[in-house]
GUMAR-120134 format. One record per residue: x negated, y, z negated of N, C-alpha, C in turn. Coordinates in steps of 0.1 Angstrom, whole numbers, plus 2048, in hexadecimal, padded with zeros to 3 digits. Layout:
# GUMAR-120134
<<X; Y; Z>; <X; Y; Z>; <X; Y; Z>>
...
# end
This chain:
# GUMAR-120134
<<2B3; AFB; B42>; <2AD; B05; B49>; <2B6; B11; B4D>>
<<2B0; B18; B43>; <2B4; B26; B43>; <2B6; B34; B51>>
<<2BF; B3A; B52>; <2BF; B41; B5F>; <2AD; B46; B60>>
<<2A6; B4D; B59>; <29E; B4E; B55>; <28F; B47; B5B>>
<<290; B3E; B54>; <28C; B34; B5D>; <28B; B2B; B6A>>
<<29B; B2C; B69>; <29A; B25; B77>; <296; B2F; B83>>
<<29B; B3E; B81>; <299; B49; B8B>; <287; B4A; B8C>>
<<280; B45; B84>; <26F; B48; B83>; <26C; B3E; B8D>>
<<273; B33; B8A>; <270; B27; B92>; <275; B29; BA3>>
<<27E; B2B; BA4>; <286; B30; BB1>; <27A; B36; BB4>>
<<274; B48; BB0>; <26D; B51; BB4>; <25A; B46; BBA>>
<<258; B3B; BB3>; <24B; B35; BB4>; <24B; B29; BC0>>
<<257; B26; BC0>; <25C; B22; BD1>; <259; B29; BD6>>
<<261; B38; BD9>; <258; B42; BDD>; <24F; B49; BE4>>
<<249; B46; BD7>; <239; B47; BD9>; <235; B3D; BE2>>
<<237; B32; BDE>; <231; B23; BE4>; <230; B25; BF3>>
<<241; B2E; BF7>; <241; B2A; C06>; <23C; B35; C11>>
<<23B; B44; C07>; <233; B4A; C0D>; <226; B4A; C10>>
<<21B; B42; C09>; <211; B3F; C04>; <20E; B39; C11>>
<<217; B2B; C12>; <217; B22; C21>; <21C; B26; C2E>>
<<224; B2F; C2A>; <21F; B3A; C3A>; <217; B3E; C3C>>
<<211; B44; C32>; <203; B54; C35>; <1FA; B48; C3D>>
<<1FA; B3E; C3E>; <1EE; B33; C44>; <1F6; B2C; C4F>>
<<1F0; B30; C5C>; <1F5; B24; C6B>; <1F4; B17; C6A>>
<<1FD; B11; C67>; <1FF; B04; C6D>; <206; B00; C5E>>
<<208; B08; C57>; <20E; B03; C43>; <21D; B07; C4B>>
<<226; B05; C47>; <235; B08; C46>; <23A; B0C; C37>>
<<245; B1B; C38>; <246; B18; C28>; <253; B10; C28>>
<<259; B0D; C36>; <263; B04; C35>; <263; AF8; C34>>
<<251; AEF; C31>; <24F; AE6; C2A>; <24E; AE4; C18>>
<<24D; AEF; C17>; <24D; AF4; C08>; <25A; AF3; C07>>
<<263; AFB; C0D>; <26F; AF9; C05>; <27B; AEA; C07>>
<<275; AE1; C12>; <27B; AD2; C11>; <274; AD1; C07>>
<<267; AD1; C04>; <262; AC3; BFB>; <26B; ACB; BEF>>
<<26A; AD4; BEC>; <26E; AE0; BDF>; <27A; ADD; BDD>>
<<282; AD8; BE6>; <293; AD3; BE0>; <29B; AE5; BE4>>
<<296; AEF; BEB>; <29D; AF7; BEE>; <29F; AFD; BFE>>
<<2A0; AF1; C02>; <2A1; AF5; C15>; <2B0; AF2; C19>>
<<2B7; AEE; C14>; <2C5; AEA; C1C>; <2CC; AF8; C11>>
<<2CB; AF9; C06>; <2CD; B07; BFD>; <2C4; B11; C06>>
<<2C3; B12; C0D>; <2B7; B1F; C0D>; <2BD; B24; C1F>>
<<2C3; B19; C20>; <2CB; B15; C32>; <2D8; B16; C2F>>
<<2D7; B12; C24>; <2EF; B1A; C1E>; <2EC; B25; C1C>>
<<2E3; B2D; C18>; <2E9; B3D; C18>; <2E5; B42; C1F>>
<<2DA; B45; C27>; <2D2; B47; C35>; <2DC; B45; C3C>>
<<2E6; B36; C42>; <2F7; B3A; C46>; <301; B46; C40>>
<<304; B43; C32>; <30E; B50; C2F>; <30F; B5B; C36>>
<<2FC; B5F; C30>; <2FC; B6D; C38>; <302; B72; C47>>
<<300; B62; C4B>; <305; B62; C59>; <31A; B66; C59>>
<<31D; B5E; C4F>; <32A; B61; C55>; <333; B6B; C51>>
<<33F; B6B; C5A>; <346; B7B; C5B>; <34C; B7B; C4B>>
<<34F; B72; C48>; <356; B72; C3D>; <350; B70; C2D>>
<<344; B6C; C31>; <342; B72; C26>; <33A; B85; C25>>
<<33B; B89; C2A>; <338; B99; C31>; <349; B9F; C2C>>
<<353; B99; C30>; <35E; BA1; C2B>; <361; B9F; C19>>
<<355; B9B; C17>; <356; B98; C0A>; <354; BA2; C02>>
<<34B; BAA; C0A>; <340; BB5; C03>; <34C; BBD; C02>>
<<34C; BBF; C11>; <354; BCA; C1A>; <363; BD1; C12>>
<<36A; BC3; C09>; <371; BC0; C07>; <370; BC8; BF7>>
<<364; BCC; BF0>; <35B; BCF; BE3>; <35C; BC0; BDD>>
<<35B; BB7; BDC>; <35C; BAB; BD9>; <351; BA7; BD2>>
<<346; BAD; BCF>; <339; BAF; BD0>; <331; BA1; BCA>>
<<332; B9E; BBD>; <336; B91; BBB>; <336; B81; BC1>>
<<340; B86; BC7>; <347; B7D; BCC>; <337; B75; BD7>>
<<339; B80; BE3>; <334; B83; BEB>; <320; B7B; BE9>>
<<31D; B83; BDB>; <312; B81; BD6>; <310; B6D; BD3>>
<<31A; B69; BD3>; <31B; B5F; BCC>; <31D; B55; BD9>>
<<322; B5B; BE2>; <326; B52; BF1>; <317; B51; BF3>>
<<30A; B59; BF2>; <2FE; B5B; BFA>; <2F7; B57; BF3>>
<<2F9; B4F; BE4>; <2F1; B4C; BDE>; <2E4; B5C; BD7>>
<<2E8; B66; BDA>; <2E3; B6F; BD5>; <2D7; B6F; BCF>>
<<2DB; B68; BC3>; <2CE; B6C; BB9>; <2C2; B60; BB8>>
<<2C5; B55; BC7>; <2BF; B49; BCA>; <2B7; B53; BD3>>
<<2BC; B5B; BDA>; <2B5; B5E; BE6>; <2AB; B6A; BE6>>
<<2B0; B73; BDA>; <2AA; B7A; BD8>; <29B; B78; BCD>>
<<29F; B6C; BC7>; <28C; B6A; BC0>; <286; B65; BC8>>
<<28B; B5A; BCF>; <285; B53; BDA>; <27C; B60; BDF>>
<<283; B6B; BE8>; <282; B76; BF0>; <279; B7D; BE8>>
<<276; B80; BDC>; <26E; B84; BD2>; <25A; B79; BD0>>
<<260; B6F; BCB>; <255; B67; BD2>; <24D; B68; BDC>>
<<254; B64; BE9>; <250; B67; BF2>; <245; B74; BF7>>
<<24F; B84; BF3>; <24C; B8E; BF4>; <23A; B8D; BEF>>
<<23C; B8C; BE2>; <22C; B8B; BDA>; <224; B83; BDE>>
<<225; B77; BE3>; <21E; B6B; BE5>; <213; B6F; BF8>>
<<221; B7E; C02>; <219; B7F; C0E>; <20F; B87; C0C>>
<<213; B91; C02>; <20B; B9A; BFD>; <1FE; B9A; BF4>>
<<201; B94; BEE>; <1F5; B91; BE6>; <1ED; B86; BEA>>
<<1F1; B7B; BF1>; <1E6; B74; BFB>; <1E4; B75; C06>>
<<1EB; B82; C0C>; <1E7; B88; C1F>; <1CF; B85; C1F>>
<<1CD; B8C; C13>; <1BD; B93; C10>; <1B4; B82; C10>>
<<1BB; B7A; C09>; <1B9; B73; BFE>; <1BA; B67; C0A>>
<<1C1; B60; C14>; <1C2; B54; C1D>; <1BB; B5C; C23>>
<<1BA; B68; C28>; <1A7; B6B; C32>; <19C; B65; C31>>
<<199; B6B; C21>; <18E; B6A; C1B>; <186; B58; C19>>
<<192; B4E; C1B>; <192; B43; C19>; <190; B3A; C27>>
<<199; B43; C2E>; <19B; B3F; C3D>; <18B; B3F; C42>>
<<186; B46; C3B>; <17A; B53; C43>; <171; B4B; C3F>>
<<16D; B48; C30>; <160; B43; C2C>; <15F; B33; C27>>
<<16A; B2D; C29>; <170; B1F; C1E>; <178; B1E; C29>>
<<17B; B1C; C3A>; <180; B16; C44>; <189; B05; C41>>
<<17D; B02; C40>; <181; AF0; C41>; <183; AEC; C32>>
<<181; AF0; C29>; <18A; AEF; C1C>; <19C; AF4; C18>>
<<198; AFB; C1C>; <1A4; B02; C22>; <1B3; AFD; C29>>
<<1B0; AF6; C35>; <1B2; AF2; C3A>; <1B6; ADE; C37>>
<<1AB; ADF; C32>; <1B0; ACA; C2B>; <1BA; ACF; C22>>
<<1B4; AD9; C15>; <1C1; ADE; C12>; <1D2; AD9; C16>>
<<1D1; AE1; C1A>; <1E0; ADF; C22>; <1E0; AD2; C2B>>
<<1D7; ACE; C33>; <1DA; ABE; C39>; <1D7; AB8; C2D>>
<<1D9; AB6; C22>; <1DD; AAA; C18>; <1E6; AAE; C16>>
<<1ED; ABF; C11>; <1FC; ABB; C0E>; <204; ABD; C16>>
<<1FE; ABB; C1E>; <20E; AB9; C2E>; <20F; AAD; C29>>
<<1FF; A9F; C2E>; <206; A97; C2F>; <210; A8E; C1F>>
<<20C; A92; C15>; <212; A8E; C0B>; <21D; A93; C0C>>
<<224; A9D; C0F>; <232; AA0; C10>; <237; A99; C1A>>
<<231; A97; C29>; <234; A90; C32>; <23C; A86; C26>>
<<232; A7C; C24>; <233; A70; C20>; <243; A6C; C19>>
<<241; A7B; C0C>; <24A; A77; C09>; <258; A79; C0F>>
<<259; A81; C1A>; <266; A80; C1F>; <266; A78; C26>>
<<25F; A73; C2A>; <263; A64; C34>; <26A; A5B; C2E>>
<<264; A5E; C1E>; <263; A52; C14>; <272; A4C; C11>>
<<276; A5F; C16>; <287; A5F; C0E>; <292; A5E; C18>>
<<28C; A55; C23>; <293; A58; C2F>; <296; A45; C30>>
<<2A1; A3C; C2C>; <2A2; A36; C28>; <2AC; A2B; C37>>
<<2AE; A1E; C34>; <2B0; A1D; C48>; <2B4; A1F; C51>>
<<2A3; A1E; C56>; <29B; A26; C64>; <2A4; A18; C6E>>
<<2A3; A21; C78>; <2A9; A1A; C87>; <2A0; A24; C94>>
<<2A3; A1B; C9D>; <29B; A20; CAE>; <29E; A2B; CAC>>
<<2A9; A34; CA7>; <2AA; A3D; CB2>; <2A2; A4B; CA2>>
<<2A6; A44; C99>; <29C; A4D; C8C>; <28C; A51; C93>>
<<28B; A40; C99>; <278; A43; C9A>; <277; A4E; CA4>>
<<282; A4E; CAD>; <285; A57; CB6>; <27D; A67; CB7>>
<<288; A6B; CAA>; <28B; A74; CA3>; <280; A7A; CA3>>
<<278; A6D; C9B>; <267; A76; C95>; <261; A78; C9D>>
<<263; A6E; CA9>; <257; A6E; CB2>; <25A; A7C; CB8>>
<<263; A81; CC0>; <266; A8B; CC3>; <262; A96; CBA>>
<<262; A94; CAF>; <260; AA4; CA1>; <24E; AA6; CA2>>
<<247; A99; CA9>; <23E; A96; CA4>; <22E; AA2; CB5>>
<<23E; A98; CBE>; <233; A9C; CCB>; <237; AAE; CCD>>
<<243; AB1; CC8>; <247; AC3; CCC>; <23E; ACB; CBE>>
<<239; AC4; CB1>; <231; AC7; CAA>; <224; ACF; CB0>>
<<21B; AC2; CB9>; <213; AC0; CB9>; <20E; AC9; CC7>>
<<217; AC5; CC8>; <218; ACD; CD4>; <218; ADE; CD7>>
<<21D; AE1; CD0>; <222; AF0; CCB>; <214; AF5; CC6>>
<<20C; AED; CBD>; <204; AEE; CB6>; <1F3; AF0; CC1>>
<<1F5; AE7; CCA>; <1ED; AE7; CD5>; <1EB; AEF; CDD>>
<<1F6; AFC; CDC>; <1F8; B08; CE6>; <1E7; B0E; CDE>>
<<1E7; B17; CEB>; <1D3; B1E; CE6>; <1DC; B31; CE4>>
<<1DD; B34; CDC>; <1DF; B41; CDB>; <1DB; B48; CE4>>
<<1E6; B52; CE1>; <1E5; B61; CF2>; <1E3; B68; CEA>>
<<1DC; B73; CF4>; <1D9; B83; CF0>; <1E8; B87; CF8>>
<<1EC; B92; CF0>; <1FA; B98; CEC>; <1F6; BA6; CE9>>
<<1FC; BB2; CF1>; <1FA; BBE; CED>; <204; BC0; CDB>>
<<20A; BCF; CD5>; <207; BCD; CCE>; <217; BD7; CCD>>
<<21F; BDA; CD9>; <228; BDF; CDC>; <232; BD4; CCE>>
<<23C; BE7; CCE>; <241; BE1; CC1>; <250; BD3; CC3>>
<<252; BD4; CD2>; <25F; BCB; CD2>; <255; BBD; CD0>>
<<248; BBB; CD6>; <244; BB3; CD4>; <245; BA9; CC4>>
<<23C; BB6; CBB>; <241; BB3; CB3>; <24E; BAC; CAB>>
<<254; BB5; CAF>; <261; BB2; CA8>; <268; BA1; CA4>>
<<25D; BA0; CB7>; <266; B91; CC5>; <25E; B87; CB9>>
<<250; B87; CB5>; <248; B7D; CAA>; <24E; B7C; CA2>>
<<251; B8A; C9A>; <259; B84; C8F>; <267; B7D; C8E>>
<<26E; B7C; C95>; <27A; B78; C9A>; <277; B6B; C9D>>
<<269; B65; CA2>; <26A; B57; CA9>; <266; B4E; C99>>
<<257; B56; C93>; <251; B54; C8B>; <259; B51; C7F>>
<<262; B56; C79>; <269; B58; C6F>; <26F; B4D; C6E>>
<<273; B4A; C77>; <27A; B3E; C7B>; <277; B30; C7C>>
<<269; B2C; C7E>; <266; B24; C80>; <260; B28; C6A>>
<<261; B2E; C63>; <25A; B32; C55>; <263; B26; C4F>>
<<270; B24; C55>; <27B; B1D; C4B>; <274; B15; C50>>
<<275; B0E; C5C>; <273; AFC; C5D>; <264; AF8; C59>>
<<268; AEE; C5C>; <25D; AE3; C4D>; <254; AE0; C5A>>
<<247; ADD; C56>; <23F; ADA; C63>; <237; AE4; C6A>>
<<240; AF1; C73>; <239; AF5; C77>; <236; B06; C75>>
<<22D; B0F; C74>; <22D; B1C; C6C>; <230; B23; C75>>
<<233; B31; C6B>; <238; B3D; C70>; <227; B46; C78>>
<<21F; B3F; C70>; <216; B4B; C6E>; <20A; B43; C7A>>
<<20C; B37; C7E>; <20A; B2D; C90>; <213; B33; C9B>>
<<219; B36; C98>; <220; B3D; C9F>; <21B; B4E; CA1>>
<<21A; B59; C99>; <20E; B60; CA0>; <202; B5D; CA4>>
<<1FE; B57; CA1>; <1F1; B4F; CA4>; <1F5; B48; CB5>>
<<1FB; B43; CB7>; <200; B42; CC3>; <203; B50; CCE>>
<<205; B5B; CCC>; <209; B6A; CD0>; <1FF; B72; CC7>>
<<1F3; B6A; CC4>; <1E8; B73; CBD>; <1EB; B7F; CB8>>
<<1F7; B82; CAC>; <1F7; B8C; CAA>; <1F6; B85; C97>>
<<1F1; B75; C98>; <1EF; B78; C86>; <1E2; B81; C7F>>
<<1DD; B85; C86>; <1D4; B8B; C7F>; <1DB; B9F; C7E>>
<<1DB; B9B; C8A>; <1E5; BAA; C89>; <1EF; BAF; C7C>>
<<1F7; BA2; C79>; <203; BA5; C72>; <1FA; B9F; C62>>
<<1F2; B9B; C64>; <1E7; B99; C55>; <1E1; BAB; C4E>>
<<1DF; BAD; C59>; <1D6; BB9; C5B>; <1DE; BC4; C56>>
<<1EE; BC3; C59>; <1F5; BCD; C59>; <203; BCA; C49>>
<<1FE; BB9; C43>; <202; BB8; C3A>; <1F6; BBE; C31>>
<<1E7; BBC; C2F>; <1E1; BC8; C2B>; <1DC; BD0; C28>>
<<1DE; BD8; C33>; <1DB; BEA; C31>; <1EE; BEA; C32>>
<<1F6; BE5; C2E>; <205; BEA; C29>; <206; BF2; C35>>
<<207; BEA; C43>; <208; BF2; C4F>; <216; BF2; C4F>>
<<21F; C01; C4A>; <22F; BFE; C4A>; <238; BFE; C56>>
<<233; C04; C61>; <23B; C03; C70>; <237; BF8; C6E>>
<<230; BEF; C72>; <22D; BE4; C78>; <238; BDC; C74>>
<<232; BDC; C64>; <23C; BD4; C57>; <248; BD6; C5E>>
<<251; BE0; C62>; <25F; BE4; C62>; <25F; BDA; C6A>>
<<25E; BDD; C76>; <25E; BDA; C80>; <262; BC9; C7F>>
<<252; BC2; C7C>; <254; BBC; C7B>; <25D; BAB; C71>>
<<260; BB8; C65>; <26E; BB3; C62>; <278; BB1; C66>>
<<27E; BBE; C6D>; <28A; BBE; C76>; <28D; BB2; C7C>>
<<27E; BB0; C82>; <284; BA0; C90>; <282; B93; C83>>
<<27D; B94; C77>; <281; B8C; C6E>; <290; B85; C6B>>
<<294; B93; C6A>; <2A2; B94; C68>; <2AA; B8D; C6F>>
<<2A7; B92; C7F>; <2B2; B91; C86>; <2AB; B7E; C86>>
<<2A5; B7D; C88>; <29E; B6F; C8D>; <2A6; B61; C7F>>
<<2A5; B66; C6F>; <2A4; B5C; C70>; <2B7; B5C; C66>>
<<2C1; B67; C67>; <2CE; B69; C6A>; <2CF; B61; C79>>
<<2C9; B5D; C84>; <2D6; B58; C8B>; <2CC; B4C; C8C>>
<<2C0; B48; C8D>; <2BD; B3B; C89>; <2C3; B34; C7E>>
<<2C1; B3A; C72>; <2CA; B2F; C68>; <2DA; B2A; C65>>
<<2E0; B2F; C74>; <2E9; B2F; C77>; <2EE; B20; C7C>>
<<2DF; B20; C8A>; <2E1; B13; C8F>; <2DE; B06; C8C>>
<<2D1; B08; C7F>; <2CD; AFF; C78>; <2D4; AFC; C6E>>
<<2DE; B05; C66>; <2E6; AFC; C5E>; <2F3; AF7; C68>>
<<2F7; AF8; C75>; <2FF; AEE; C7A>; <2F8; AE3; C7E>>
<<2E6; AE2; C82>; <2E6; AD6; C83>; <2E5; AD0; C73>>
<<2E1; AD3; C6E>; <2DD; ACD; C60>; <2EB; AC7; C5C>>
<<2F8; ACF; C5E>; <309; AC9; C5C>; <30C; ABE; C66>>
<<306; ABC; C6F>; <30C; AB4; C7D>; <304; AAC; C84>>
<<2F5; AAD; C81>; <2EE; A9B; C85>; <2E1; AA6; C74>>
<<2E6; A9E; C6B>; <2D7; AA3; C63>; <2D4; A9C; C5E>>
<<2D3; A8A; C64>; <2C6; A84; C63>; <2BA; A87; C6D>>
<<2C3; A88; C7B>; <2BA; A88; C88>; <2B4; A94; C86>>
<<2B7; A9F; C7F>; <2B6; AB5; C7F>; <2A5; AAE; C75>>
<<2AC; AA7; C69>; <29E; AA6; C5E>; <294; AA2; C63>>
<<292; A90; C6D>; <287; A8B; C6E>; <281; A95; C78>>
<<285; A98; C80>; <27F; AA5; C8D>; <27A; AAF; C84>>
<<27F; AB6; C79>; <278; ABF; C71>; <26E; AB7; C69>>
<<26B; AA7; C67>; <262; A9E; C63>; <256; AA2; C6E>>
<<25A; A99; C75>; <250; A9C; C86>; <24A; AA9; C89>>
<<250; AB2; C82>; <24B; ABE; C85>; <23E; AC3; C7E>>
<<23E; ABA; C6F>; <23A; ABF; C64>; <229; AB1; C68>>
<<22C; AAA; C6D>; <221; A9F; C70>; <21F; AA3; C79>>
<<222; AA7; C88>; <21F; AAD; C93>; <215; ABC; C8F>>
<<216; AC4; C86>; <210; ACF; C86>; <1FF; ACC; C80>>
<<1FF; ABE; C7B>; <1F3; AB6; C6F>; <1E5; ABD; C7E>>
<<1EC; ABD; C8D>; <1E0; ABD; C92>; <1DA; ACE; C93>>
<<1E2; AD7; C92>; <1E0; AE4; C8C>; <1D3; AE0; C7F>>
<<1D6; AE3; C74>; <1D4; ADE; C68>; <1C3; AD4; C65>>
<<1C7; ACD; C70>; <1B5; AC8; C71>; <1AD; ACE; C6B>>
<<1A3; AD0; C5F>; <19C; AD7; C5A>; <18F; ADB; C62>>
<<18A; AD0; C6B>; <181; AD0; C77>; <184; ADB; C85>>
<<193; ADA; C82>; <196; AE0; C90>; <198; AEA; C9B>>
<<18C; AF9; C92>; <184; B05; C93>; <178; B02; C8F>>
<<172; AFD; C99>; <163; AFD; C98>; <15E; B08; C9A>>
<<165; B14; C9E>; <15B; B23; C9F>; <15A; B22; C92>>
<<16C; B24; C8B>; <16D; B2A; C7E>; <160; B24; C70>>
<<15F; B17; C78>; <15A; B10; C67>; <148; B15; C6A>>
<<147; B13; C7C>; <138; B14; C7D>; <135; B27; C73>>
<<13D; B30; C7A>; <13A; B3F; C75>; <13B; B3E; C62>>
<<141; B35; C5E>; <13F; B35; C50>; <136; B2E; C48>>
<<12D; B26; C56>; <124; B1E; C4E>; <118; B27; C4F>>
<<11A; B32; C55>; <10F; B40; C58>; <113; B49; C4E>>
<<11B; B4C; C4C>; <121; B55; C3F>; <119; B4F; C30>>
<<11C; B3F; C2F>; <117; B39; C24>; <10F; B37; C23>>
<<107; B33; C2B>; <0F7; B33; C28>; <0F5; B26; C30>>
<<101; B1A; C37>; <103; B0C; C39>; <0FB; B0C; C46>>
<<0F6; B02; C44>; <0F0; AFB; C50>; <0F9; AF5; C60>>
<<0F4; B00; C6D>; <101; AF9; C78>; <103; AF0; C79>>
<<10A; AEC; C7A>; <114; AE1; C7C>; <11A; ADB; C70>>
<<118; ADF; C5F>; <11C; ADA; C54>; <12B; AD8; C54>>
<<131; ACD; C56>; <142; AC5; C53>; <144; ACB; C44>>
<<13D; AC6; C38>; <145; ACF; C28>; <14B; AC2; C2B>>
<<147; AAF; C2E>; <157; AAB; C27>; <15B; AAB; C1D>>
<<14B; AA5; C15>; <156; AA1; C07>; <162; AAD; C03>>
<<158; ABC; C08>; <163; AC3; C04>; <171; AC6; C0B>>
<<173; ABF; C12>; <184; ABB; C1B>; <184; AB4; C14>>
<<17E; AA7; C10>; <186; A97; C0D>; <18B; AA3; BFD>>
<<189; AA8; BF3>; <18D; AA9; BEA>; <18F; AB8; BE7>>
<<195; AC0; BF4>; <19C; AC7; BF4>; <1AC; AC4; BF5>>
<<1AD; AB5; BFD>; <1BA; AB0; C08>; <1BD; AA7; BFC>>
<<1B0; AA4; BF2>; <1B8; A9D; BE5>; <1C2; AA7; BE0>>
<<1B9; AB2; BDB>; <1C1; AB6; BD8>; <1D0; ABD; BD8>>
<<1D0; AC2; BE5>; <1DB; AC5; BEB>; <1E0; ABA; BEA>>
<<1DF; AAC; BF1>; <1ED; A9B; BF1>; <1F1; AA0; BE3>>
<<1E3; AA1; BD6>; <1E9; A9E; BC9>; <1F4; AAA; BC4>>
<<1F3; AB6; BC7>; <1FF; AC2; BC6>; <20B; ABF; BC7>>
<<20C; ABC; BD5>; <21C; AB2; BD8>; <21D; AA7; BD1>>
<<215; A9E; BD3>; <218; A8E; BC2>; <21C; A96; BB5>>
<<216; AA2; BB1>; <21C; AAB; BA4>; <22D; AAE; BAA>>
<<22B; AB3; BAE>; <232; AB6; BB3>; <246; AB5; BB8>>
<<23D; AA2; BB8>; <249; AA2; BBF>; <251; A97; BB6>>
<<248; A95; BAE>; <249; A8C; B9D>; <251; A91; B93>>
<<24F; A9E; B92>; <254; AA9; B8A>; <25E; AAC; B91>>
<<262; AAD; B9F>; <271; AAD; BA0>; <276; AA5; B9B>>
<<271; A96; BA6>; <27B; A8C; B99>; <282; A88; B8F>>
<<276; A86; B8A>; <275; A91; B77>; <280; A98; B74>>
<<27F; AA2; B78>; <288; AAE; B75>; <29B; AA6; B79>>
<<299; AA3; B89>; <2A3; A9B; B8A>; <2AC; A92; B86>>
<<2A4; A87; B7D>; <2AC; A7A; B79>; <2AE; A80; B67>>
<<2A5; A8A; B66>; <2A7; A8F; B5A>; <2B8; A9D; B55>>
<<2BC; A9C; B62>; <2C5; AAA; B61>; <2D6; AA6; B5E>>
<<2DD; AA7; B5A>; <2E9; AA0; B57>; <2F0; AA4; B66>>
<<2F5; A97; B62>; <302; A95; B6C>; <311; A9B; B6A>>
# end
């Protein structure tokens, strides 16, 4: 695979992560885990927290610094995420407004399939493994069942939302966008993205920067010292998050979409939901098969 193609593949994975994070309840971390870049992402972010890494830059050893943080990987991943967020913010708003059941069903199928493959990769189950998985499921479900709150739009709160949201954006299972929903800031931030409200976006980005650098260090330590239980808890988060992604969870949105589309009150769109759930699951299965084929064909 040439470097150009490899970089484009990374950008596409970033695009998928950004698309997932635009939708509340869907995690970009799930996409990162599914596409095989989760550990590399955490390692790269952890390198950004290392004093020794920054000493390389201060000494003028730019190339070594760039290699230490996997700079090319982070650059193309970020390009994909940024393009995705700015191009899909309005599109996701449209789909969630006019086709909420089908949209949530697509991501419901995607998450179920990804969770299945993640669990299938874990061998030699023990009682403590089931406990770790159960803890993750309980935490994910508990967070998703929290009710959204109305909050102020002070800049300090926007920065705090960014710091917390970015941490969950790299975690499989729980979406940073859903954290914004909990803080009552999802539509506010999406509107800022769509209208290019630079002051709000800069403060939010600053909060994201602080949050992701600090949190990646903690997550890197957990994976390094307790990889199996950490991954099981993360997978549990993925499963627990299905509470939020259930296609008919938001009855008000469904009824509003029915009115806009001329459907009778109470229409459930079961056929469309099943179809899009199958499409979502099929997408994951196709990506998994392609990933395994590429791994098997790669030189040892």
